[in-house]
C-alpha positions as CSV (number, residue, x, y, z in Angstrom):
1,X,-182.4,-163.4,124.3
2,X,-178.9,-164.6,123.4
3,X,-176.8,-163.6,120.3
4,X,-177.6,-166.2,117.4
5,X,-173.5,-166.0,116.8
6,X,-171.8,-165.2,120.4
7,X,-168.4,-166.9,119.1
8,X,-165.3,-164.9,120.0
9,X,-163.6,-163.0,117.1
10,X,-160.5,-166.6,116.8
11,X,-159.4,-169.1,118.3
12,X,-156.4,-166.7,119.7
13,X,-156.5,-168.3,123.2
14,X,-153.0,-165.9,124.0
15,X,-155.0,-162.4,122.6
16,X,-154.8,-161.7,126.0
17,X,-151.2,-161.8,127.0
18,X,-150.2,-158.4,124.5
19,X,-153.4,-156.9,124.8
20,X,-154.3,-153.1,125.0
21,X,-157.5,-152.8,126.9
22,X,-159.6,-149.8,126.8
23,X,-161.8,-149.0,129.7
24,X,-165.3,-147.4,129.2
25,X,-166.8,-146.1,131.6
26,X,-170.3,-146.6,130.6
27,X,-172.1,-144.0,131.7
28,X,-169.1,-140.9,130.7
29,X,-168.4,-142.3,126.7
30,X,-171.2,-141.3,124.7
31,X,-175.3,-140.8,125.2
32,X,-177.2,-142.5,122.3
33,X,-180.5,-141.0,123.5
34,X,-179.7,-137.2,124.6
35,X,-180.9,-138.0,128.4
36,X,-177.0,-136.9,130.0
37,X,-175.9,-140.5,130.6
38,X,-173.9,-142.9,128.4
39,X,-175.5,-146.1,127.2
40,X,-174.5,-149.3,125.6
41,X,-176.4,-147.8,122.2
42,X,-173.3,-144.9,122.8
43,X,-170.8,-147.6,122.9
44,X,-171.3,-149.4,119.8
45,X,-172.1,-146.4,118.0
46,X,-168.4,-145.2,119.2
47,X,-167.0,-148.4,118.2
48,X,-165.4,-147.3,115.0
49,X,-163.3,-144.2,116.7
50,X,-162.1,-147.8,119.1
51,X,-161.2,-149.7,116.3
52,X,-159.0,-146.9,114.7
53,X,-157.5,-145.9,117.9
54,X,-155.8,-149.2,117.9
55,X,-156.8,-151.3,121.0
56,X,-157.9,-154.8,121.1
57,X,-160.7,-155.1,123.5
58,X,-162.9,-152.8,125.8
59,X,-163.6,-153.4,129.5
60,X,-167.1,-152.3,130.7
61,X,-167.5,-150.6,133.7
62,X,-170.9,-152.2,135.3
63,X,-174.3,-151.8,133.4
64,X,-176.3,-154.0,135.1
65,X,-179.5,-153.4,137.3
66,X,-178.8,-151.1,140.1
67,X,-180.1,-148.1,142.4
68,X,-176.4,-146.4,141.4
69,X,-175.9,-145.7,144.9
70,X,-172.0,-146.2,143.8
71,X,-172.1,-146.2,140.1
72,X,-172.9,-149.5,139.0
73,X,-171.2,-151.0,141.5
74,X,-173.8,-152.2,143.6
75,X,-175.5,-154.6,141.4
76,X,-179.3,-155.7,142.0
77,X,-179.8,-158.2,139.0
78,X,-176.2,-159.6,138.1
79,X,-178.3,-161.1,134.5
80,X,-180.0,-158.0,133.3
81,X,-179.5,-154.2,132.1
82,X,-180.2,-151.4,133.9
83,X,-183.0,-149.3,132.1
84,X,-180.2,-146.2,132.5
85,X,-177.8,-148.0,130.0
86,X,-180.3,-149.6,127.7
87,X,-181.6,-153.7,127.4
88,X,-180.0,-157.0,126.7
89,X,-180.7,-156.5,123.2
90,X,-178.5,-153.7,123.0
91,X,-175.9,-155.3,124.7
92,X,-176.2,-158.4,122.6
93,X,-176.3,-155.7,119.2
94,X,-173.0,-154.3,120.8
95,X,-171.1,-156.9,121.5
96,X,-171.8,-158.4,117.9
97,X,-170.8,-155.0,116.4
98,X,-167.6,-155.3,118.3
99,X,-166.8,-158.2,117.2
100,X,-167.0,-157.7,113.4
101,X,-164.9,-154.6,114.3
102,X,-161.9,-157.1,115.6
103,X,-163.0,-155.3,119.2
104,X,-163.5,-158.1,122.4
105,X,-165.1,-157.4,125.4
106,X,-164.6,-157.4,128.7
107,X,-167.0,-157.1,131.6
108,X,-167.2,-156.3,135.3
109,X,-167.9,-158.6,137.6
110,X,-168.9,-157.7,141.2
111,X,-169.0,-160.8,143.1
112,X,-168.0,-159.0,147.0
113,X,-171.4,-157.6,147.9
114,X,-174.6,-157.0,146.0
115,X,-176.8,-154.1,146.2
116,X,-178.6,-153.7,149.4
117,X,-182.0,-153.9,146.6
118,X,-180.9,-157.3,145.2
119,X,-183.2,-159.8,146.3
120,X,-181.3,-161.9,148.0
121,X,-180.7,-159.2,150.5
122,X,-184.7,-158.1,150.8
123,X,-184.9,-161.8,151.9
124,X,-182.6,-161.7,154.3
125,X,-184.2,-158.8,155.8
126,X,-187.3,-160.4,155.8
127,X,-186.8,-163.5,157.1
128,X,-185.0,-162.7,159.7
129,X,-182.0,-164.1,162.3
130,X,-181.2,-167.5,161.8
131,X,-182.6,-168.0,158.7
132,X,-181.5,-169.9,155.2
133,X,-181.4,-166.4,153.4
134,X,-179.0,-164.4,156.2
135,X,-176.3,-167.1,155.6
136,X,-176.5,-165.7,152.1
137,X,-174.4,-162.2,153.7
138,X,-172.0,-161.6,156.6
139,X,-174.7,-161.1,159.4
140,X,-173.9,-161.1,163.3
141,X,-175.1,-160.2,166.9
142,X,-173.5,-156.7,168.2
143,X,-171.5,-156.3,170.9
144,X,-172.2,-154.6,174.5
145,X,-175.5,-155.5,176.8
146,X,-178.1,-155.3,174.3
147,X,-175.9,-155.5,170.9
148,X,-175.9,-151.3,170.2
149,X,-171.9,-152.3,169.2
150,X,-170.9,-153.5,165.5
151,X,-169.8,-157.1,165.8
152,X,-165.7,-155.7,165.6
153,X,-163.5,-152.9,164.5
154,X,-163.5,-153.2,160.7
155,X,-164.1,-149.9,158.9
156,X,-165.5,-149.4,155.3
157,X,-163.3,-148.3,153.0
158,X,-166.0,-145.1,152.4
159,X,-165.0,-144.2,155.7
160,X,-166.8,-144.8,158.6
161,X,-168.1,-148.7,160.3
162,X,-168.1,-151.0,158.2
163,X,-171.4,-152.5,160.0
164,X,-175.1,-151.5,159.7
165,X,-178.1,-152.6,162.3
166,X,-181.3,-153.9,161.3
167,X,-184.6,-153.5,162.7
168,X,-184.3,-156.6,164.7
169,X,-180.9,-155.5,165.9
170,X,-178.2,-158.2,164.1
171,X,-175.7,-156.1,161.9
172,X,-174.6,-156.5,158.8
173,X,-170.7,-156.1,156.7
174,X,-170.8,-153.8,154.2
175,X,-166.9,-153.3,153.0
176,X,-168.1,-150.5,151.0
177,X,-171.3,-148.3,151.1
178,X,-174.3,-149.8,153.4
179,X,-176.2,-150.3,150.2
180,X,-173.1,-152.8,148.8
181,X,-174.2,-155.7,151.8
182,X,-171.1,-158.1,151.6
183,X,-172.0,-161.7,150.4
184,X,-171.1,-164.9,152.6
185,X,-168.2,-166.5,149.8
186,X,-168.7,-169.9,152.0
187,X,-171.8,-170.3,151.3
188,X,-172.9,-173.1,148.8
189,X,-175.5,-171.0,146.8
190,X,-173.1,-168.1,146.3
191,X,-170.4,-169.9,144.7
192,X,-173.0,-171.4,142.6
193,X,-174.7,-168.7,141.9
194,X,-171.5,-166.7,140.5
195,X,-170.6,-169.7,138.5
196,X,-174.0,-169.8,136.9
197,X,-173.4,-165.5,136.1
198,X,-170.2,-166.7,134.8
199,X,-172.2,-168.9,132.1
200,X,-174.6,-166.5,131.2
201,X,-172.2,-163.5,130.3
202,X,-170.1,-166.2,128.6
203,X,-172.8,-167.8,126.7
204,X,-173.5,-164.3,125.5
205,X,-169.9,-163.8,123.8
206,X,-167.9,-161.9,126.1
207,X,-164.2,-162.6,126.5
208,X,-163.6,-161.9,129.8
209,X,-164.1,-160.6,133.1
210,X,-162.4,-157.8,135.1
211,X,-163.3,-159.3,139.1
212,X,-164.0,-156.3,141.5
213,X,-162.5,-156.4,144.8
214,X,-160.8,-160.0,143.8
215,X,-159.2,-160.2,147.1
216,X,-162.1,-159.3,149.0
217,X,-164.4,-162.1,148.9
218,X,-163.1,-164.5,152.0
219,X,-163.6,-163.1,155.4
220,X,-161.1,-164.4,158.6
221,X,-163.4,-166.9,160.3
222,X,-164.3,-165.4,163.7
223,X,-164.3,-161.8,162.0
224,X,-161.5,-161.0,164.3
225,X,-161.0,-157.4,165.6
226,X,-158.4,-155.6,163.4
227,X,-156.8,-153.4,166.1
228,X,-157.6,-149.5,164.1
229,X,-158.0,-148.0,167.9
230,X,-154.4,-148.5,168.0
231,X,-153.3,-146.5,164.3
232,X,-153.2,-143.2,163.4
233,X,-155.6,-142.4,160.9
234,X,-153.1,-142.1,158.1
235,X,-151.9,-145.7,158.9
236,X,-155.8,-146.9,158.9
237,X,-156.2,-145.8,155.3
238,X,-152.8,-147.7,154.0
239,X,-154.6,-150.1,155.4
240,X,-157.8,-149.9,154.1
241,X,-156.7,-150.1,150.4
242,X,-155.3,-153.5,151.0
243,X,-151.9,-152.7,151.8
244,X,-151.5,-154.7,154.7
245,X,-153.2,-158.3,155.6
246,X,-156.4,-157.2,156.7
247,X,-158.7,-160.3,158.3
248,X,-161.0,-159.4,155.1
249,X,-158.5,-159.0,152.4
250,X,-156.7,-161.5,150.8
251,X,-157.2,-164.5,152.4
252,X,-156.0,-168.2,151.3
253,X,-159.2,-169.0,150.8
254,X,-160.2,-166.4,148.2
255,X,-158.0,-168.4,145.8
256,X,-160.0,-171.7,146.0
257,X,-162.8,-169.6,144.4
258,X,-160.8,-168.5,141.2
259,X,-159.8,-172.3,140.7
260,X,-163.2,-173.1,140.5
261,X,-163.6,-170.5,138.0
262,X,-161.1,-171.4,135.8
263,X,-162.3,-174.6,134.2
264,X,-165.6,-172.5,133.4
265,X,-163.7,-170.0,131.6
266,X,-161.4,-173.0,129.5
267,X,-164.3,-174.3,128.8
268,X,-164.9,-171.7,126.0
269,X,-163.3,-170.9,123.1
270,X,-161.4,-168.1,121.8
271,X,-159.4,-167.5,125.3
272,X,-162.0,-166.2,127.8
273,X,-159.7,-164.4,130.5
274,X,-160.3,-162.5,133.6
275,X,-158.3,-160.3,135.3
276,X,-158.1,-159.2,139.0
277,X,-158.5,-156.5,141.0
278,X,-156.3,-157.1,143.5
279,X,-154.3,-155.2,146.3
280,X,-152.0,-157.9,148.5
281,X,-149.3,-156.8,150.5
282,X,-146.3,-157.9,148.6
283,X,-145.8,-158.2,144.7
284,X,-145.0,-162.3,145.8
285,X,-148.6,-162.6,147.1
286,X,-150.6,-160.9,144.1
287,X,-148.6,-163.3,141.8
288,X,-150.9,-165.8,143.4
289,X,-154.3,-164.8,141.8
290,X,-152.7,-165.3,138.3
291,X,-151.6,-168.4,137.0
292,X,-152.8,-172.1,134.9
293,X,-155.3,-172.9,137.6
294,X,-156.6,-169.4,138.6
295,X,-157.2,-165.9,136.9
296,X,-155.4,-164.6,133.7
297,X,-154.2,-161.5,135.2
298,X,-154.0,-158.7,137.9
299,X,-153.6,-155.1,137.6
300,X,-149.7,-154.2,138.4
301,X,-151.2,-150.8,140.4
302,X,-147.8,-150.3,141.7
303,X,-147.1,-148.9,138.5
304,X,-149.6,-146.8,138.4
305,X,-148.5,-145.4,141.9
306,X,-145.0,-145.3,141.1
307,X,-144.0,-141.7,142.1
308,X,-142.1,-139.5,138.8
309,X,-138.5,-140.8,139.2
310,X,-136.4,-143.5,137.1
311,X,-135.7,-145.3,140.4
312,X,-139.0,-145.3,140.7
313,X,-140.4,-146.7,137.4
314,X,-137.5,-149.0,137.3
315,X,-138.2,-150.8,140.5
316,X,-141.7,-151.3,140.0
317,X,-140.9,-152.7,136.2
318,X,-138.2,-155.0,137.7
319,X,-140.5,-156.3,140.7
320,X,-143.5,-156.9,138.3
321,X,-141.8,-158.9,135.1
322,X,-140.0,-161.0,137.6
323,X,-143.1,-162.1,140.1
324,X,-144.9,-162.5,136.7
325,X,-142.2,-164.9,135.3
326,X,-142.7,-166.4,138.3
327,X,-146.3,-168.0,137.9
328,X,-145.6,-167.6,133.7
329,X,-148.3,-165.0,133.5
330,X,-147.8,-161.3,131.5
331,X,-147.5,-158.2,133.8
332,X,-150.9,-155.9,133.5
333,X,-149.8,-152.1,133.3
334,X,-151.7,-149.5,134.2
335,X,-152.0,-145.4,134.4
336,X,-155.4,-144.5,135.4
337,X,-158.8,-146.2,135.7
338,X,-162.3,-144.7,137.3
339,X,-161.1,-144.9,141.0
340,X,-157.7,-142.4,140.6
341,X,-156.8,-139.0,140.0
342,X,-155.6,-139.0,136.2
343,X,-151.9,-139.2,135.5
344,X,-152.2,-136.2,133.7
345,X,-152.8,-134.6,136.9
346,X,-151.2,-136.7,138.9
347,X,-147.6,-135.6,137.3
348,X,-148.2,-132.5,137.9
349,X,-149.8,-129.2,137.2
350,X,-150.7,-128.0,133.6
351,X,-147.9,-128.6,131.2
352,X,-146.0,-130.5,133.0
353,X,-148.3,-133.4,133.8
354,X,-149.3,-133.2,130.6
355,X,-145.9,-133.5,129.1
356,X,-145.3,-136.5,132.1
357,X,-148.2,-138.5,131.1
358,X,-147.5,-138.7,127.7
359,X,-144.2,-139.7,128.3
360,X,-145.1,-142.4,130.9
361,X,-147.4,-143.6,128.2
362,X,-144.7,-144.5,125.6
363,X,-143.2,-146.4,128.7
364,X,-145.9,-148.5,129.2
365,X,-147.1,-149.4,125.9
366,X,-142.9,-150.5,125.6
367,X,-143.2,-152.9,128.0
368,X,-143.9,-156.5,127.8
369,X,-147.2,-157.5,128.7
370,X,-151.2,-156.1,128.6
371,X,-151.6,-152.7,128.8
372,X,-154.8,-150.8,129.9
373,X,-155.6,-147.7,129.0
374,X,-158.9,-145.2,130.6
375,X,-161.2,-143.5,128.5
376,X,-159.9,-140.0,127.8
377,X,-156.2,-140.7,128.4
378,X,-155.5,-140.6,124.7
379,X,-157.2,-137.0,124.6
380,X,-154.7,-135.7,127.6
381,X,-157.1,-135.3,129.9
382,X,-156.8,-133.6,133.3
383,X,-158.9,-134.8,136.3
384,X,-161.7,-132.4,137.3
385,X,-160.7,-130.5,140.3
386,X,-163.6,-128.0,140.6
387,X,-166.8,-130.1,140.2
388,X,-169.6,-128.4,143.1
389,X,-170.0,-130.8,145.5
390,X,-173.9,-130.8,145.2
391,X,-173.0,-132.7,141.9
392,X,-170.9,-135.2,142.9
393,X,-172.4,-138.5,143.4
394,X,-169.3,-140.6,144.6
395,X,-170.8,-142.3,148.3
396,X,-167.5,-141.7,149.5
397,X,-167.4,-138.1,149.4
398,X,-170.1,-137.6,151.6
399,X,-168.4,-140.0,154.3
400,X,-165.2,-138.9,154.0
401,X,-164.5,-136.0,151.7
402,X,-162.5,-137.9,149.1
403,X,-164.0,-137.8,145.7
404,X,-163.7,-139.9,142.3
405,X,-166.2,-137.9,140.3
406,X,-163.3,-135.7,138.7
407,X,-161.9,-138.6,136.9
408,X,-165.4,-139.9,136.1
409,X,-166.6,-136.5,133.5
410,X,-167.8,-137.3,130.2
411,X,-165.5,-137.2,127.5
412,X,-165.6,-134.6,124.9
413,X,-165.9,-135.6,121.4
414,X,-166.5,-132.7,119.6
415,X,-168.0,-129.1,119.2
416,X,-167.3,-126.0,120.8
417,X,-169.6,-126.2,123.8
418,X,-170.3,-128.7,126.6
419,X,-171.2,-131.5,126.4
420,X,-168.5,-131.8,123.8
421,X,-170.9,-134.0,121.4
422,X,-171.3,-136.2,124.0
423,X,-175.3,-137.3,123.3
424,X,-176.9,-136.7,120.2
425,X,-176.8,-133.3,118.0
426,X,-177.8,-130.5,119.8
427,X,-178.2,-132.2,123.1
428,X,-176.7,-129.9,126.2
429,X,-177.4,-132.5,129.1
430,X,-174.7,-134.7,130.9
431,X,-174.7,-136.2,134.2
432,X,-171.2,-134.2,135.3
433,X,-170.1,-131.2,133.5
434,X,-167.1,-130.8,131.8
435,X,-164.9,-127.7,131.8
436,X,-164.7,-125.2,129.2
437,X,-161.0,-125.8,128.5
438,X,-162.2,-129.4,127.3
439,X,-163.2,-128.0,123.2
440,X,-159.7,-127.6,122.9
441,X,-159.2,-131.5,124.2
442,X,-162.3,-133.1,122.1
443,X,-161.4,-136.0,119.4
444,X,-162.4,-133.9,116.6
445,X,-160.2,-130.6,117.8
446,X,-157.3,-133.6,118.1
447,X,-158.0,-135.9,115.2
448,X,-155.3,-135.2,112.5
449,X,-152.9,-132.5,114.1
450,X,-149.4,-133.4,114.6
451,X,-148.2,-133.3,118.0
452,X,-151.7,-134.2,119.5
453,X,-152.0,-136.1,122.3
454,X,-154.7,-138.3,120.5
455,X,-152.3,-138.7,117.8
456,X,-149.4,-140.0,120.0
457,X,-151.2,-142.7,121.2
458,X,-152.7,-143.5,117.7
459,X,-148.8,-143.8,116.6
460,X,-148.2,-145.8,119.6
461,X,-150.6,-148.4,119.4
462,X,-150.5,-148.5,115.2
463,X,-146.7,-149.9,116.0
464,X,-146.7,-151.9,118.9
465,X,-149.5,-153.9,117.3
466,X,-147.7,-154.3,114.2
467,X,-143.5,-154.3,115.5
468,X,-142.3,-157.3,115.4
469,X,-139.9,-156.2,118.9
470,X,-143.5,-155.3,121.3
471,X,-145.1,-158.5,119.7
472,X,-146.2,-161.4,122.9
473,X,-143.2,-163.3,121.7
474,X,-140.3,-160.7,121.7
475,X,-137.9,-160.9,124.1
476,X,-138.2,-159.4,127.5
477,X,-136.9,-156.0,128.3
478,X,-132.9,-155.4,128.8
479,X,-131.9,-152.5,130.7
480,X,-129.0,-150.2,128.9
481,X,-126.5,-148.3,131.1
482,X,-127.2,-144.7,131.0
483,X,-127.0,-141.2,132.6
484,X,-128.6,-140.4,136.0
485,X,-132.7,-140.0,135.6
486,X,-132.6,-141.7,132.5
487,X,-134.3,-145.1,131.4
488,X,-133.3,-147.0,128.5
489,X,-134.3,-150.7,127.8
490,X,-134.1,-152.9,124.6
491,X,-136.6,-155.4,123.5
492,X,-135.6,-157.5,120.2
493,X,-137.0,-160.1,117.8
494,X,-135.1,-161.5,115.1
495,X,-132.3,-158.5,113.6
496,X,-134.8,-155.9,115.2
497,X,-133.9,-154.0,118.3
498,X,-136.4,-151.6,119.8
499,X,-135.2,-148.9,122.3
500,X,-137.5,-147.0,124.8
501,X,-135.9,-144.1,126.5
502,X,-137.7,-142.0,128.9
503,X,-136.0,-138.6,130.0
504,X,-137.2,-138.2,133.5
505,X,-133.1,-136.4,134.5
506,X,-134.2,-132.7,134.7
507,X,-132.2,-132.0,131.6
508,X,-132.0,-132.3,127.9
509,X,-130.5,-136.0,127.0
510,X,-128.3,-136.6,124.0
511,X,-130.0,-140.3,122.8
512,X,-127.1,-141.5,120.3
513,X,-126.6,-144.8,118.7
514,X,-130.1,-146.4,118.6
515,X,-131.1,-146.2,115.6
516,X,-134.1,-143.8,114.2
517,X,-136.6,-143.0,116.4
518,X,-140.3,-144.1,115.4
519,X,-142.5,-142.0,117.5
520,X,-141.6,-139.4,120.6
521,X,-143.9,-137.8,123.1
522,X,-142.5,-134.4,122.5
523,X,-140.7,-133.5,119.4
524,X,-136.7,-134.8,118.9
525,X,-134.2,-132.4,118.0
526,X,-130.5,-132.6,116.5
527,X,-127.3,-132.6,118.0
528,X,-124.8,-134.2,115.3
529,X,-125.6,-137.7,115.0
530,X,-127.1,-137.7,118.6
531,X,-131.1,-137.1,119.2
532,X,-131.9,-134.5,121.9
533,X,-134.6,-136.0,124.3
534,X,-136.4,-133.3,125.9
535,X,-137.2,-133.1,129.8
536,X,-140.2,-135.2,130.7
537,X,-140.2,-136.7,127.2
538,X,-139.9,-140.7,125.9
539,X,-139.0,-142.1,122.6
540,X,-139.0,-145.2,120.6
541,X,-136.0,-146.0,118.7
542,X,-135.4,-149.0,115.7
543,X,-132.8,-150.6,114.9
544,X,-132.9,-153.1,111.9
C-alpha cells in the first residue's frame, strides 16, 4: 500500500548540505515485538528520541526481504520488507511519523549484488550456460583443462576466491559472500530494474538513498587478472579495501549509472538525494562521484581513518574540503558505522578512548558539510570485543576471522539488566548480548546528567542547528596559528565568529581571545583570562 501523503517535509532542496544524519542499524536499534530483533515499529516508537537528539534524518540499513547471510545486504526482494522487520505498512507508518516529527528517511540501496535467493539468480541457475537469465549476472567459464580453476585471481572482500562454481561447471562472481552474486551492470535489464526500484521507494516518500559499494558495479571488460600472487597478504587487503585501481572497483563507466539516476531523483520534490559509499584511489577520484549530474554526497572515509594527531586531522580536512569545492558539493564526515570498529575503541582503551571520541565529535560537527552519526555513538558505546565466536553472524568471520559484530550489538535504552530496554518491558531477548557495563551507558542513565556523552551530543546538535556560524551559508573554515598539537579554526556569519579548538598536544592548553565557551567535551578550568582546555578535549567558543 502506498502512503496517502508521501510528499517530503518541505521544499528545501538543499537540506542535505548541512544535515546531521543518524544511521540506524535496524536489527539493533529497537525491538517492538519481543523477538530480540530490532524492527520498523521499534524505530517508529523511538522517533521522538531522535527528534530530541537533534538529528535531521535517519539512514536505515537494509530491511528488505533477505536470507540475512550478510545482515540484509543480500537482498532477495528490493520492493518488500523482510518479515523479521515488519511489513510495507509498517514502513509507511514509520516514514509518515518521521516526516511529522521533522525527520527525513534515507534507505540503503544494494545495487552491486543480489542475494543468491533472488528470483533472478534462481532463474539463472535453472536456465544454464548461455541463457539470457545468466546474462544478468557475471558467469564465466573456468580455467584449467576442465574448467576446474576460477576464471581469474580476484579475491572476495570476505576472504578467499571471488568465484564459486555451479553444478554445470560455470563460475559466478561474488566480490563478497557466495550468497551475494554480482550483477552485470552492462545489461539493460539490470539498469532498468534499479531505476524502477528507485521510483518505488521515492513514491513511498523516502528522502534519499545510501548507495552500497557505489564504486563496484562495473567490472573491467575481459575480467583481467589483478596479479595478487605477486603481493603480500597485507598488500592484498589494502587493495581489497578499494584503495587501489582494481579491475572491479572505481571504473570510469560506473559514473554513467549515476548520471542516469540523477534525473530520477531531481524529478521528485523536496531535495531527494543520494550518498555514495565509495572507495577510490585518490580524493580526486572520489570527488567524481558527486556533483550536479551525479550523486549528492560521498562519505569521507579518510576522516574516519585519520590517526589521533593534529597533523592527520588537518591534512584530511584540508584535502576533503578542497576536493568537494571543485564539484560544488558539501563534504560528508563520518567517525563510525556498521562496518568499522567504534571510534571510542579505535582511539584508545577506556577513558582515553571516550575522551578522544567526544573531542572528535565536536571537531566533526563544527566542520562545514554533512555529518553522519552511527547509532549508539551518542552514548559513548565502545566496541564489544569479547562476543563468543558461536554468536557472531558476520559472514567475514568464518572466512577471515575478522568480525563486524562488535559494533552491531543492540544499543541500551534503560534498566539494570541486559538487553536494557531493547525490547518490550520484561523481554530478555536480543540477537547479540550487551555487556553488563552498558547499564551505565543507557539512554535513561545518561539523560539529564551534566557531562554525559548523550547530553554533550544533544547540546552540540542543538547549537549546530541554530548557530549562524555553523549553518550551510556560513563561511568555510579558517585555520588559526596555535601551539603544536592544537587545532583551531573559525567559521563566521556576519559579526558572529565560532572557533573550534581541539587539544591533541599531550598537555593542557591555554585558550584565550576566542570569546566565551558554548560547549566543551570536558570541563574547562580558568587561569586568569584564559580557559584551560584539557588533554584530548575540544570546545567551541563564540565571539559576537
